[in-house]
Biotite code that builds the C-alpha atoms (Angstrom):
import biotite.structure as struc

atoms = struc.array([
    struc.Atom([39.318, -33.036, -32.462], chain_id="A", res_id=1, res_name="MET", atom_name="CA", element="C"),
    struc.Atom([41.421, -30.352, -34.154], chain_id="A", res_id=2, res_name="THR", atom_name="CA", element="C"),
    struc.Atom([44.691, -31.861, -32.886], chain_id="A", res_id=3, res_name="ASP", atom_name="CA", element="C"),
    struc.Atom([43.755, -35.237, -34.347], chain_id="A", res_id=4, res_name="ARG", atom_name="CA", element="C"),
    struc.Atom([42.867, -33.735, -37.720], chain_id="A", res_id=5, res_name="ILE", atom_name="CA", element="C"),
    struc.Atom([46.136, -31.787, -37.818], chain_id="A", res_id=6, res_name="VAL", atom_name="CA", element="C"),
    struc.Atom([48.103, -34.935, -37.043], chain_id="A", res_id=7, res_name="GLN", atom_name="CA", element="C"),
    struc.Atom([46.266, -36.911, -39.720], chain_id="A", res_id=8, res_name="ASP", atom_name="CA", element="C"),
    struc.Atom([47.028, -34.308, -42.387], chain_id="A", res_id=9, res_name="ASN", atom_name="CA", element="C"),
    struc.Atom([50.531, -33.177, -41.420], chain_id="A", res_id=10, res_name="ARG", atom_name="CA", element="C"),
    struc.Atom([52.359, -36.031, -43.107], chain_id="A", res_id=11, res_name="GLY", atom_name="CA", element="C"),
    struc.Atom([50.639, -35.491, -46.432], chain_id="A", res_id=12, res_name="LEU", atom_name="CA", element="C"),
    struc.Atom([51.271, -31.769, -46.265], chain_id="A", res_id=13, res_name="LEU", atom_name="CA", element="C"),
    struc.Atom([54.975, -32.280, -45.603], chain_id="A", res_id=14, res_name="ASP", atom_name="CA", element="C"),
    struc.Atom([55.235, -33.915, -49.038], chain_id="A", res_id=15, res_name="LEU", atom_name="CA", element="C"),
    struc.Atom([54.380, -30.590, -50.714], chain_id="A", res_id=16, res_name="ILE", atom_name="CA", element="C"),
    struc.Atom([55.942, -28.173, -48.218], chain_id="A", res_id=17, res_name="LEU", atom_name="CA", element="C"),
    struc.Atom([57.536, -25.273, -50.100], chain_id="A", res_id=18, res_name="GLY", atom_name="CA", element="C"),
    struc.Atom([55.815, -26.160, -53.371], chain_id="A", res_id=19, res_name="ALA", atom_name="CA", element="C"),
    struc.Atom([54.181, -22.765, -53.880], chain_id="A", res_id=20, res_name="GLU", atom_name="CA", element="C"),
    struc.Atom([57.406, -20.901, -53.113], chain_id="A", res_id=21, res_name="THR", atom_name="CA", element="C"),
    struc.Atom([59.273, -22.989, -55.679], chain_id="A", res_id=22, res_name="ALA", atom_name="CA", element="C"),
    struc.Atom([56.491, -22.646, -58.266], chain_id="A", res_id=23, res_name="LEU", atom_name="CA", element="C"),
    struc.Atom([56.455, -18.844, -58.059], chain_id="A", res_id=24, res_name="LEU", atom_name="CA", element="C"),
    struc.Atom([60.215, -18.391, -57.915], chain_id="A", res_id=25, res_name="ARG", atom_name="CA", element="C"),
    struc.Atom([60.503, -17.788, -61.652], chain_id="A", res_id=26, res_name="GLY", atom_name="CA", element="C"),
    struc.Atom([61.489, -19.670, -64.796], chain_id="A", res_id=27, res_name="ARG", atom_name="CA", element="C"),
    struc.Atom([62.271, -23.348, -64.281], chain_id="A", res_id=28, res_name="ARG", atom_name="CA", element="C"),
    struc.Atom([62.657, -26.394, -66.489], chain_id="A", res_id=29, res_name="THR", atom_name="CA", element="C"),
    struc.Atom([59.594, -27.882, -68.117], chain_id="A", res_id=30, res_name="ARG", atom_name="CA", element="C"),
    struc.Atom([60.082, -31.071, -66.119], chain_id="A", res_id=31, res_name="ALA", atom_name="CA", element="C"),
    struc.Atom([60.078, -29.117, -62.850], chain_id="A", res_id=32, res_name="GLU", atom_name="CA", element="C"),
    struc.Atom([56.853, -27.330, -63.782], chain_id="A", res_id=33, res_name="ASP", atom_name="CA", element="C"),
    struc.Atom([55.195, -30.603, -64.766], chain_id="A", res_id=34, res_name="VAL", atom_name="CA", element="C"),
    struc.Atom([56.258, -32.087, -61.435], chain_id="A", res_id=35, res_name="GLU", atom_name="CA", element="C"),
    struc.Atom([54.787, -29.032, -59.673], chain_id="A", res_id=36, res_name="ALA", atom_name="CA", element="C"),
    struc.Atom([51.523, -29.482, -61.586], chain_id="A", res_id=37, res_name="ALA", atom_name="CA", element="C"),
    struc.Atom([51.282, -33.046, -60.300], chain_id="A", res_id=38, res_name="VAL", atom_name="CA", element="C"),
    struc.Atom([51.770, -31.798, -56.740], chain_id="A", res_id=39, res_name="GLY", atom_name="CA", element="C"),
    struc.Atom([49.066, -29.155, -57.244], chain_id="A", res_id=40, res_name="ILE", atom_name="CA", element="C"),
    struc.Atom([46.643, -31.790, -58.507], chain_id="A", res_id=41, res_name="PHE", atom_name="CA", element="C"),
    struc.Atom([47.397, -34.063, -55.543], chain_id="A", res_id=42, res_name="LEU", atom_name="CA", element="C"),
    struc.Atom([46.803, -31.233, -53.078], chain_id="A", res_id=43, res_name="GLU", atom_name="CA", element="C"),
    struc.Atom([43.520, -30.379, -54.810], chain_id="A", res_id=44, res_name="LEU", atom_name="CA", element="C"),
    struc.Atom([42.465, -34.031, -54.752], chain_id="A", res_id=45, res_name="LEU", atom_name="CA", element="C"),
    struc.Atom([43.399, -34.285, -51.087], chain_id="A", res_id=46, res_name="ARG", atom_name="CA", element="C"),
    struc.Atom([41.222, -31.292, -50.279], chain_id="A", res_id=47, res_name="GLY", atom_name="CA", element="C"),
    struc.Atom([38.212, -32.803, -52.036], chain_id="A", res_id=48, res_name="PHE", atom_name="CA", element="C"),
    struc.Atom([38.759, -36.131, -50.288], chain_id="A", res_id=49, res_name="GLU", atom_name="CA", element="C"),
    struc.Atom([39.278, -34.832, -46.749], chain_id="A", res_id=50, res_name="LEU", atom_name="CA", element="C"),
    struc.Atom([36.945, -31.855, -46.422], chain_id="A", res_id=51, res_name="LEU", atom_name="CA", element="C"),
    struc.Atom([33.511, -32.574, -45.047], chain_id="A", res_id=52, res_name="ASN", atom_name="CA", element="C"),
    struc.Atom([31.355, -29.474, -45.638], chain_id="A", res_id=53, res_name="VAL", atom_name="CA", element="C"),
    struc.Atom([27.651, -29.732, -44.821], chain_id="A", res_id=54, res_name="PRO", atom_name="CA", element="C"),
    struc.Atom([25.154, -27.868, -46.991], chain_id="A", res_id=55, res_name="ASP", atom_name="CA", element="C"),
    struc.Atom([24.261, -25.008, -46.635], chain_id="A", res_id=56, res_name="PRO", atom_name="CA", element="C"),
    struc.Atom([27.562, -23.325, -45.778], chain_id="A", res_id=57, res_name="CYS", atom_name="CA", element="C"),
    struc.Atom([28.715, -19.714, -45.469], chain_id="A", res_id=58, res_name="VAL", atom_name="CA", element="C"),
    struc.Atom([32.377, -18.673, -45.660], chain_id="A", res_id=59, res_name="THR", atom_name="CA", element="C"),
    struc.Atom([33.742, -15.838, -43.528], chain_id="A", res_id=60, res_name="LEU", atom_name="CA", element="C"),
    struc.Atom([36.931, -13.950, -44.403], chain_id="A", res_id=61, res_name="PHE", atom_name="CA", element="C"),
    struc.Atom([38.785, -11.848, -41.815], chain_id="A", res_id=62, res_name="GLY", atom_name="CA", element="C"),
    struc.Atom([42.097, -10.937, -40.243], chain_id="A", res_id=63, res_name="SER", atom_name="CA", element="C"),
    struc.Atom([44.277, -13.353, -38.288], chain_id="A", res_id=64, res_name="ALA", atom_name="CA", element="C"),
    struc.Atom([45.666, -10.428, -36.269], chain_id="A", res_id=65, res_name="ARG", atom_name="CA", element="C"),
    struc.Atom([42.576, -9.216, -34.382], chain_id="A", res_id=66, res_name="ILE", atom_name="CA", element="C"),
    struc.Atom([42.472, -10.697, -30.892], chain_id="A", res_id=67, res_name="CYS", atom_name="CA", element="C"),
    struc.Atom([39.804, -11.682, -28.408], chain_id="A", res_id=68, res_name="GLU", atom_name="CA", element="C"),
    struc.Atom([38.373, -8.664, -26.611], chain_id="A", res_id=69, res_name="GLY", atom_name="CA", element="C"),
    struc.Atom([38.523, -6.379, -29.631], chain_id="A", res_id=70, res_name="GLU", atom_name="CA", element="C"),
    struc.Atom([35.140, -5.302, -31.058], chain_id="A", res_id=71, res_name="PRO", atom_name="CA", element="C"),
    struc.Atom([35.693, -6.994, -34.431], chain_id="A", res_id=72, res_name="ALA", atom_name="CA", element="C"),
    struc.Atom([36.448, -10.313, -32.690], chain_id="A", res_id=73, res_name="TYR", atom_name="CA", element="C"),
    struc.Atom([33.171, -10.175, -30.793], chain_id="A", res_id=74, res_name="GLU", atom_name="CA", element="C"),
    struc.Atom([31.310, -9.253, -33.994], chain_id="A", res_id=75, res_name="THR", atom_name="CA", element="C"),
    struc.Atom([32.825, -12.223, -35.837], chain_id="A", res_id=76, res_name="ALA", atom_name="CA", element="C"),
    struc.Atom([31.911, -14.510, -32.949], chain_id="A", res_id=77, res_name="ARG", atom_name="CA", element="C"),
    struc.Atom([28.330, -13.211, -32.999], chain_id="A", res_id=78, res_name="ALA", atom_name="CA", element="C"),
    struc.Atom([28.087, -13.690, -36.774], chain_id="A", res_id=79, res_name="VAL", atom_name="CA", element="C"),
    struc.Atom([29.364, -17.261, -36.507], chain_id="A", res_id=80, res_name="GLY", atom_name="CA", element="C"),
    struc.Atom([26.806, -18.027, -33.806], chain_id="A", res_id=81, res_name="ALA", atom_name="CA", element="C"),
    struc.Atom([23.955, -16.408, -35.733], chain_id="A", res_id=82, res_name="ALA", atom_name="CA", element="C"),
    struc.Atom([24.814, -18.380, -38.867], chain_id="A", res_id=83, res_name="LEU", atom_name="CA", element="C"),
    struc.Atom([24.883, -21.634, -36.910], chain_id="A", res_id=84, res_name="ALA", atom_name="CA", element="C"),
    struc.Atom([21.540, -20.837, -35.305], chain_id="A", res_id=85, res_name="GLU", atom_name="CA", element="C"),
    struc.Atom([20.121, -20.158, -38.769], chain_id="A", res_id=86, res_name="ALA", atom_name="CA", element="C"),
    struc.Atom([21.223, -23.634, -39.915], chain_id="A", res_id=87, res_name="GLY", atom_name="CA", element="C"),
    struc.Atom([24.395, -22.788, -41.809], chain_id="A", res_id=88, res_name="PHE", atom_name="CA", element="C"),
    struc.Atom([27.761, -24.504, -41.500], chain_id="A", res_id=89, res_name="ALA", atom_name="CA", element="C"),
    struc.Atom([30.533, -21.953, -40.963], chain_id="A", res_id=90, res_name="VAL", atom_name="CA", element="C"),
    struc.Atom([33.761, -22.088, -42.957], chain_id="A", res_id=91, res_name="MET", atom_name="CA", element="C"),
    struc.Atom([36.836, -19.907, -42.441], chain_id="A", res_id=92, res_name="THR", atom_name="CA", element="C"),
    struc.Atom([40.534, -19.954, -43.244], chain_id="A", res_id=93, res_name="GLY", atom_name="CA", element="C"),
    struc.Atom([40.927, -21.980, -40.048], chain_id="A", res_id=94, res_name="GLY", atom_name="CA", element="C"),
    struc.Atom([43.474, -19.739, -38.374], chain_id="A", res_id=95, res_name="GLY", atom_name="CA", element="C"),
    struc.Atom([43.472, -17.360, -35.393], chain_id="A", res_id=96, res_name="PRO", atom_name="CA", element="C"),
    struc.Atom([41.914, -13.905, -35.043], chain_id="A", res_id=97, res_name="GLY", atom_name="CA", element="C"),
    struc.Atom([38.569, -13.339, -36.703], chain_id="A", res_id=98, res_name="LEU", atom_name="CA", element="C"),
    struc.Atom([38.650, -16.800, -38.251], chain_id="A", res_id=99, res_name="MET", atom_name="CA", element="C"),
    struc.Atom([38.881, -18.270, -34.767], chain_id="A", res_id=100, res_name="GLU", atom_name="CA", element="C"),
    struc.Atom([36.107, -15.966, -33.565], chain_id="A", res_id=101, res_name="ALA", atom_name="CA", element="C"),
    struc.Atom([33.693, -17.056, -36.296], chain_id="A", res_id=102, res_name="ALA", atom_name="CA", element="C"),
    struc.Atom([34.469, -20.751, -35.801], chain_id="A", res_id=103, res_name="ASN", atom_name="CA", element="C"),
    struc.Atom([34.152, -20.295, -32.064], chain_id="A", res_id=104, res_name="ARG", atom_name="CA", element="C"),
    struc.Atom([30.756, -18.630, -32.354], chain_id="A", res_id=105, res_name="GLY", atom_name="CA", element="C"),
    struc.Atom([29.481, -21.415, -34.606], chain_id="A", res_id=106, res_name="ALA", atom_name="CA", element="C"),
    struc.Atom([30.819, -24.119, -32.291], chain_id="A", res_id=107, res_name="LYS", atom_name="CA", element="C"),
    struc.Atom([29.346, -22.505, -29.182], chain_id="A", res_id=108, res_name="GLU", atom_name="CA", element="C"),
    struc.Atom([25.959, -22.263, -30.895], chain_id="A", res_id=109, res_name="ALA", atom_name="CA", element="C"),
    struc.Atom([26.004, -25.976, -31.755], chain_id="A", res_id=110, res_name="GLY", atom_name="CA", element="C"),
    struc.Atom([26.781, -25.489, -35.445], chain_id="A", res_id=111, res_name="GLY", atom_name="CA", element="C"),
    struc.Atom([29.298, -27.161, -37.737], chain_id="A", res_id=112, res_name="TYR", atom_name="CA", element="C"),
    struc.Atom([32.669, -25.408, -38.002], chain_id="A", res_id=113, res_name="SER", atom_name="CA", element="C"),
    struc.Atom([35.121, -25.960, -40.892], chain_id="A", res_id=114, res_name="VAL", atom_name="CA", element="C"),
    struc.Atom([38.620, -24.609, -41.587], chain_id="A", res_id=115, res_name="GLY", atom_name="CA", element="C"),
    struc.Atom([40.829, -24.389, -44.683], chain_id="A", res_id=116, res_name="CYS", atom_name="CA", element="C"),
    struc.Atom([44.160, -23.382, -43.203], chain_id="A", res_id=117, res_name="ASN", atom_name="CA", element="C"),
    struc.Atom([47.286, -22.224, -45.025], chain_id="A", res_id=118, res_name="ILE", atom_name="CA", element="C"),
    struc.Atom([50.701, -23.284, -43.789], chain_id="A", res_id=119, res_name="ARG", atom_name="CA", element="C"),
    struc.Atom([52.810, -20.187, -43.050], chain_id="A", res_id=120, res_name="LEU", atom_name="CA", element="C"),
    struc.Atom([55.943, -19.534, -40.956], chain_id="A", res_id=121, res_name="PRO", atom_name="CA", element="C"),
    struc.Atom([53.948, -17.307, -38.560], chain_id="A", res_id=122, res_name="THR", atom_name="CA", element="C"),
    struc.Atom([50.367, -16.406, -37.629], chain_id="A", res_id=123, res_name="GLU", atom_name="CA", element="C"),
    struc.Atom([48.524, -19.314, -39.137], chain_id="A", res_id=124, res_name="GLN", atom_name="CA", element="C"),
    struc.Atom([48.161, -22.111, -36.610], chain_id="A", res_id=125, res_name="GLU", atom_name="CA", element="C"),
    struc.Atom([44.758, -23.832, -36.758], chain_id="A", res_id=126, res_name="PRO", atom_name="CA", element="C"),
    struc.Atom([42.281, -22.634, -34.162], chain_id="A", res_id=127, res_name="ASN", atom_name="CA", element="C"),
    struc.Atom([40.726, -25.064, -31.635], chain_id="A", res_id=128, res_name="PRO", atom_name="CA", element="C"),
    struc.Atom([37.089, -24.624, -32.741], chain_id="A", res_id=129, res_name="TYR", atom_name="CA", element="C"),
    struc.Atom([37.075, -26.786, -35.877], chain_id="A", res_id=130, res_name="LEU", atom_name="CA", element="C"),
    struc.Atom([34.988, -29.901, -36.515], chain_id="A", res_id=131, res_name="ASP", atom_name="CA", element="C"),
    struc.Atom([36.765, -30.502, -39.818], chain_id="A", res_id=132, res_name="ASP", atom_name="CA", element="C"),
    struc.Atom([40.041, -29.131, -41.067], chain_id="A", res_id=133, res_name="PHE", atom_name="CA", element="C"),
    struc.Atom([42.482, -29.366, -43.972], chain_id="A", res_id=134, res_name="VAL", atom_name="CA", element="C"),
    struc.Atom([45.796, -27.520, -44.219], chain_id="A", res_id=135, res_name="GLU", atom_name="CA", element="C"),
    struc.Atom([47.000, -26.305, -47.629], chain_id="A", res_id=136, res_name="PHE", atom_name="CA", element="C"),
    struc.Atom([50.292, -25.171, -49.120], chain_id="A", res_id=137, res_name="GLU", atom_name="CA", element="C"),
    struc.Atom([48.947, -23.232, -52.125], chain_id="A", res_id=138, res_name="HIS", atom_name="CA", element="C"),
    struc.Atom([46.886, -20.107, -51.541], chain_id="A", res_id=139, res_name="PHE", atom_name="CA", element="C"),
    struc.Atom([44.918, -20.527, -54.748], chain_id="A", res_id=140, res_name="PHE", atom_name="CA", element="C"),
    struc.Atom([43.782, -24.053, -53.852], chain_id="A", res_id=141, res_name="ILE", atom_name="CA", element="C"),
    struc.Atom([42.787, -22.879, -50.396], chain_id="A", res_id=142, res_name="ARG", atom_name="CA", element="C"),
    struc.Atom([40.752, -20.024, -51.895], chain_id="A", res_id=143, res_name="LYS", atom_name="CA", element="C"),
    struc.Atom([39.044, -22.450, -54.260], chain_id="A", res_id=144, res_name="LEU", atom_name="CA", element="C"),
    struc.Atom([37.934, -24.572, -51.311], chain_id="A", res_id=145, res_name="MET", atom_name="CA", element="C"),
    struc.Atom([36.737, -21.548, -49.359], chain_id="A", res_id=146, res_name="LEU", atom_name="CA", element="C"),
    struc.Atom([34.567, -20.470, -52.288], chain_id="A", res_id=147, res_name="ILE", atom_name="CA", element="C"),
    struc.Atom([33.453, -23.785, -53.771], chain_id="A", res_id=148, res_name="LYS", atom_name="CA", element="C"),
    struc.Atom([31.233, -25.051, -50.966], chain_id="A", res_id=149, res_name="TYR", atom_name="CA", element="C"),
    struc.Atom([29.500, -21.815, -49.951], chain_id="A", res_id=150, res_name="SER", atom_name="CA", element="C"),
    struc.Atom([26.194, -20.147, -50.826], chain_id="A", res_id=151, res_name="CYS", atom_name="CA", element="C"),
    struc.Atom([27.105, -16.837, -49.186], chain_id="A", res_id=152, res_name="GLY", atom_name="CA", element="C"),
    struc.Atom([30.077, -14.870, -47.889], chain_id="A", res_id=153, res_name="PHE", atom_name="CA", element="C"),
    struc.Atom([30.815, -12.564, -44.953], chain_id="A", res_id=154, res_name="VAL", atom_name="CA", element="C"),
    struc.Atom([33.696, -10.089, -45.207], chain_id="A", res_id=155, res_name="ILE", atom_name="CA", element="C"),
    struc.Atom([35.094, -8.993, -41.841], chain_id="A", res_id=156, res_name="LEU", atom_name="CA", element="C"),
    struc.Atom([37.881, -6.431, -41.268], chain_id="A", res_id=157, res_name="PRO", atom_name="CA", element="C"),
    struc.Atom([41.254, -7.579, -42.533], chain_id="A", res_id=158, res_name="GLY", atom_name="CA", element="C"),
    struc.Atom([44.376, -6.817, -44.505], chain_id="A", res_id=159, res_name="GLY", atom_name="CA", element="C"),
    struc.Atom([45.842, -7.987, -47.812], chain_id="A", res_id=160, res_name="TYR", atom_name="CA", element="C"),
    struc.Atom([44.628, -11.569, -47.475], chain_id="A", res_id=161, res_name="GLY", atom_name="CA", element="C"),
    struc.Atom([41.061, -10.653, -46.608], chain_id="A", res_id=162, res_name="THR", atom_name="CA", element="C"),
    struc.Atom([40.833, -8.108, -49.428], chain_id="A", res_id=163, res_name="LEU", atom_name="CA", element="C"),
    struc.Atom([42.316, -10.626, -51.849], chain_id="A", res_id=164, res_name="ASP", atom_name="CA", element="C"),
    struc.Atom([39.645, -13.161, -50.895], chain_id="A", res_id=165, res_name="GLU", atom_name="CA", element="C"),
    struc.Atom([36.842, -10.602, -51.011], chain_id="A", res_id=166, res_name="ALA", atom_name="CA", element="C"),
    struc.Atom([37.773, -9.295, -54.451], chain_id="A", res_id=167, res_name="PHE", atom_name="CA", element="C"),
    struc.Atom([38.303, -12.838, -55.729], chain_id="A", res_id=168, res_name="GLU", atom_name="CA", element="C"),
    struc.Atom([34.649, -13.554, -54.894], chain_id="A", res_id=169, res_name="VAL", atom_name="CA", element="C"),
    struc.Atom([33.533, -10.234, -56.424], chain_id="A", res_id=170, res_name="ALA", atom_name="CA", element="C"),
    struc.Atom([35.524, -10.911, -59.602], chain_id="A", res_id=171, res_name="THR", atom_name="CA", element="C"),
    struc.Atom([34.078, -14.403, -60.004], chain_id="A", res_id=172, res_name="LEU", atom_name="CA", element="C"),
    struc.Atom([30.559, -13.023, -59.598], chain_id="A", res_id=173, res_name="ILE", atom_name="CA", element="C"),
    struc.Atom([31.101, -10.123, -62.016], chain_id="A", res_id=174, res_name="GLN", atom_name="CA", element="C"),
    struc.Atom([32.558, -12.426, -64.667], chain_id="A", res_id=175, res_name="THR", atom_name="CA", element="C"),
    struc.Atom([29.826, -15.028, -64.228], chain_id="A", res_id=176, res_name="GLY", atom_name="CA", element="C"),
    struc.Atom([32.173, -17.760, -63.046], chain_id="A", res_id=177, res_name="LYS", atom_name="CA", element="C"),
    struc.Atom([30.046, -18.322, -59.955], chain_id="A", res_id=178, res_name="ILE", atom_name="CA", element="C"),
    struc.Atom([26.447, -17.491, -59.169], chain_id="A", res_id=179, res_name="GLU", atom_name="CA", element="C"),
    struc.Atom([25.499, -14.165, -57.628], chain_id="A", res_id=180, res_name="ARG", atom_name="CA", element="C"),
    struc.Atom([25.789, -15.383, -54.056], chain_id="A", res_id=181, res_name="PHE", atom_name="CA", element="C"),
    struc.Atom([25.037, -12.800, -51.349], chain_id="A", res_id=182, res_name="PRO", atom_name="CA", element="C"),
    struc.Atom([27.935, -10.963, -49.724], chain_id="A", res_id=183, res_name="ILE", atom_name="CA", element="C"),
    struc.Atom([27.724, -9.321, -46.302], chain_id="A", res_id=184, res_name="VAL", atom_name="CA", element="C"),
    struc.Atom([30.440, -6.782, -45.473], chain_id="A", res_id=185, res_name="VAL", atom_name="CA", element="C"),
    struc.Atom([30.689, -6.187, -41.721], chain_id="A", res_id=186, res_name="MET", atom_name="CA", element="C"),
    struc.Atom([31.856, -2.879, -40.187], chain_id="A", res_id=187, res_name="ASP", atom_name="CA", element="C"),
    struc.Atom([30.658, 0.308, -41.862], chain_id="A", res_id=188, res_name="LYS", atom_name="CA", element="C"),
    struc.Atom([33.475, 2.404, -40.425], chain_id="A", res_id=189, res_name="GLU", atom_name="CA", element="C"),
    struc.Atom([36.188, 0.064, -41.690], chain_id="A", res_id=190, res_name="PHE", atom_name="CA", element="C"),
    struc.Atom([34.751, -0.656, -45.147], chain_id="A", res_id=191, res_name="TYR", atom_name="CA", element="C"),
    struc.Atom([32.926, 2.633, -45.759], chain_id="A", res_id=192, res_name="GLY", atom_name="CA", element="C"),
    struc.Atom([35.798, 4.067, -47.866], chain_id="A", res_id=193, res_name="PRO", atom_name="CA", element="C"),
    struc.Atom([35.784, 0.945, -50.056], chain_id="A", res_id=194, res_name="PHE", atom_name="CA", element="C"),
    struc.Atom([32.044, 1.250, -50.638], chain_id="A", res_id=195, res_name="GLU", atom_name="CA", element="C"),
    struc.Atom([32.499, 4.900, -51.606], chain_id="A", res_id=196, res_name="LYS", atom_name="CA", element="C"),
    struc.Atom([35.234, 3.954, -54.070], chain_id="A", res_id=197, res_name="LEU", atom_name="CA", element="C"),
    struc.Atom([33.359, 1.019, -55.607], chain_id="A", res_id=198, res_name="ILE", atom_name="CA", element="C"),
    struc.Atom([29.847, 2.467, -55.756], chain_id="A", res_id=199, res_name="ARG", atom_name="CA", element="C"),
    struc.Atom([31.171, 5.930, -56.576], chain_id="A", res_id=200, res_name="GLY", atom_name="CA", element="C"),
    struc.Atom([34.257, 6.373, -58.709], chain_id="A", res_id=201, res_name="ARG", atom_name="CA", element="C"),
    struc.Atom([34.545, 2.810, -60.042], chain_id="A", res_id=202, res_name="MET", atom_name="CA", element="C"),
    struc.Atom([30.840, 2.485, -60.858], chain_id="A", res_id=203, res_name="SER", atom_name="CA", element="C"),
    struc.Atom([30.601, 5.962, -62.396], chain_id="A", res_id=204, res_name="GLU", atom_name="CA", element="C"),
    struc.Atom([33.641, 5.169, -64.552], chain_id="A", res_id=205, res_name="SER", atom_name="CA", element="C"),
    struc.Atom([31.977, 1.889, -65.617], chain_id="A", res_id=206, res_name="ARG", atom_name="CA", element="C"),
    struc.Atom([34.849, -0.136, -64.169], chain_id="A", res_id=207, res_name="LEU", atom_name="CA", element="C"),
    struc.Atom([32.410, -2.358, -62.274], chain_id="A", res_id=208, res_name="VAL", atom_name="CA", element="C"),
    struc.Atom([28.869, -3.447, -63.152], chain_id="A", res_id=209, res_name="ASP", atom_name="CA", element="C"),
    struc.Atom([26.343, -1.491, -61.081], chain_id="A", res_id=210, res_name="GLU", atom_name="CA", element="C"),
    struc.Atom([23.767, -4.276, -61.364], chain_id="A", res_id=211, res_name="GLU", atom_name="CA", element="C"),
    struc.Atom([26.238, -6.704, -59.778], chain_id="A", res_id=212, res_name="ARG", atom_name="CA", element="C"),
    struc.Atom([26.409, -4.642, -56.588], chain_id="A", res_id=213, res_name="LEU", atom_name="CA", element="C"),
    struc.Atom([22.888, -5.375, -55.414], chain_id="A", res_id=214, res_name="ASP", atom_name="CA", element="C"),
    struc.Atom([23.932, -8.633, -53.740], chain_id="A", res_id=215, res_name="ILE", atom_name="CA", element="C"),
    struc.Atom([26.318, -6.812, -51.340], chain_id="A", res_id=216, res_name="VAL", atom_name="CA", element="C"),
    struc.Atom([25.171, -5.504, -47.952], chain_id="A", res_id=217, res_name="LEU", atom_name="CA", element="C"),
    struc.Atom([27.321, -3.272, -45.749], chain_id="A", res_id=218, res_name="LEU", atom_name="CA", element="C"),
    struc.Atom([26.131, -3.494, -42.145], chain_id="A", res_id=219, res_name="THR", atom_name="CA", element="C"),
    struc.Atom([27.117, -3.536, -38.478], chain_id="A", res_id=220, res_name="ASP", atom_name="CA", element="C"),
    struc.Atom([24.235, -5.820, -37.464], chain_id="A", res_id=221, res_name="ASP", atom_name="CA", element="C"),
    struc.Atom([24.893, -9.606, -37.507], chain_id="A", res_id=222, res_name="PRO", atom_name="CA", element="C"),
    struc.Atom([21.162, -10.382, -37.564], chain_id="A", res_id=223, res_name="ALA", atom_name="CA", element="C"),
    struc.Atom([20.643, -8.143, -40.585], chain_id="A", res_id=224, res_name="GLU", atom_name="CA", element="C"),
    struc.Atom([23.570, -9.816, -42.337], chain_id="A", res_id=225, res_name="GLY", atom_name="CA", element="C"),
    struc.Atom([22.273, -13.345, -41.743], chain_id="A", res_id=226, res_name="ILE", atom_name="CA", element="C"),
    struc.Atom([18.799, -12.366, -42.961], chain_id="A", res_id=227, res_name="GLU", atom_name="CA", element="C"),
    struc.Atom([20.397, -10.906, -46.104], chain_id="A", res_id=228, res_name="TRP", atom_name="CA", element="C"),
    struc.Atom([22.101, -14.224, -46.797], chain_id="A", res_id=229, res_name="ILE", atom_name="CA", element="C"),
    struc.Atom([18.943, -16.231, -46.079], chain_id="A", res_id=230, res_name="ARG", atom_name="CA", element="C"),
    struc.Atom([16.833, -14.092, -48.405], chain_id="A", res_id=231, res_name="SER", atom_name="CA", element="C"),
    struc.Atom([19.322, -13.834, -51.290], chain_id="A", res_id=232, res_name="HIS", atom_name="CA", element="C"),
    struc.Atom([21.031, -17.234, -51.450], chain_id="A", res_id=233, res_name="ALA", atom_name="CA", element="C"),
    struc.Atom([19.724, -19.185, -54.441], chain_id="A", res_id=234, res_name="LYS", atom_name="CA", element="C"),
    struc.Atom([20.915, -22.622, -53.418], chain_id="A", res_id=235, res_name="ASN", atom_name="CA", element="C"),
    struc.Atom([21.325, -24.450, -50.153], chain_id="A", res_id=236, res_name="GLY", atom_name="CA", element="C"),
    struc.Atom([19.095, -22.189, -48.079], chain_id="A", res_id=237, res_name="LEU", atom_name="CA", element="C"),
    struc.Atom([18.686, -23.114, -44.453], chain_id="A", res_id=238, res_name="ALA", atom_name="CA", element="C"),
    struc.Atom([15.141, -24.186, -43.703], chain_id="A", res_id=239, res_name="LYS", atom_name="CA", element="C"),
])
């Protein structure tokens, strides 16, 4: 299934290959920027046309570099399975590592598994556990798709990309751009220092809104995380 979806989308993606690199290179002519804007719109339109995301859906963010057999991989797989068993579709960035683990868990549990992949020189080949899949060139369009269709989010261990996605969601919630969807942060040891920073120094300095933090749960228990999402999601709750 995944191979067919990749083949169906590869030709369209080749039309915009390198577009984000060119866009962010620096000052260009007005005509070049207008042409880039058209390409961005077409990629956005393509994503809306091709993605099939059942409701309700939960998006999981996590590293592409954590492999099968590592504890975080097994946690992500368990979370994906638990979400599927609770009636949620599972969406990830579509790549390897913890994204693969979450999609795999959902697929093995009989759930629906979706990927929004990003085309990179290394690391980011689509994983084989996807029912539906679209590959993007622009990170910001990919992030829009990962956020748009979900009523809850799970943050797994990761690096720059995972933190970027997590804080994008937090920023949109704090600024009222999206509803206060529940967020589950998995792995107390990994994310404990972030919680201390956010709930401590940043909150005490009034750099974040304390009342916006009550939709975030830090846990090591997949079942507790899924129950948090079920009980706090306002829209699209699994029955």
